[in-house]
N, C-alpha and C positions, 0 to 999 in steps of 0.2 A: 295744364300744359304741363306742368309738372309730373305730375299722375302718368303719363303716357311714357316719362322714359324710368319709371322704379322697374326693378323689376316684380318686385308685392302685387303690381297693377296685373301681372301678364299673370302669375300663379294663383291669384285671387279668380280673373280668369276662367283660368284651366278648371280651378277645381268646380265654378258654377257649372261650363260646359261638360263635365263628368257628367252630368247625370240624363244628357242629349246622347254619349255616344251610340249609345245602343239603336238607339231610332235614328241616326245618322248614318251607322252600318247599316240597317236595312233597307233604308232609301235608298243607298248609295247602289245594296245588291238587287233592287226592284228596278230600278231605275239602269243600270249598268248591263242588266241581264235582258232588257227589253231591246236596249239600246247598241246589242254587240256590231251591228253591222257599218255605222255608222264611222263616220272619221274621227281621231281623238279629240280634235279641235269640237266636233258638233256635240259629241261626250260630253266634254268638260262644261260647253257651254248650255246645257241641258240638264246634268249636274249639278251646277252651280246655280242653277233657274229655282230648282227645288229644294236644293240647302236652303235660300232663299227666300222662299216660301213655307218652309219649316220653321227659323228663325225669326217672320213677322206673326206665325201662330204663338208662338212661341213666346213675343214680346207683347201680344194683345193681350193671349192667356196669363198671363202675370201683371198686368196692369187690369184687369177686367174684373178678377178674383181677390181671394183673400191673399194669394202667392205674393202680393206685392208687400207685404210686409216681411219676407223673404230677403227682399232685397236691401234692408237696414242696413243688416250686416254688412254687405258691400260698398252700402253709401257712410260707412262710416268709418273705412278706411280710404276714401277720399276721390272712390270710381262711381260716374254715375252710372243712371242706367242705361240711357244709350248706349255710353263706352264699352259697359259689361257686355252687350250684343253682340257688339261690332268688335270686341274679340274673341266673342264667342264663335262668331260665323269666320271671323281670319282662323281662326282654331280648326275652324271645321273643314272649310276649304281648304286647310293643308294636310287634314288627313285623308280628306276626300283626291284631292291629288296625287297621294303616297300610293294610294288602292290601287288607282287605276295606272298608275306608272308600274307598280308593281303584276297588277292582271297583265297588264298589255306587253311589258318583258318575254313573257312565259308563251 
């Protein structure tokens, strides 16, 4: 529980999330361009679902391959693997929401 309250946890989680930013932006662009005629709530729901599947894919990729060894770095700082992916998902949803709100404002 103490790791949730530390700033270092979020800095390291963002460090982990940085490798997914480009894929996240591409998925946001593809999904948003195909969904532009729907309401804002529907678009955010579908984007959330798409991003959730991206994180599930990344989660499985890291646990089924040798990439699991890269997570040891974060584990040494007291961040569990599940907490790392949950924080990355929260960063992703914040970024997606900001992008959609910026696009909608124009």
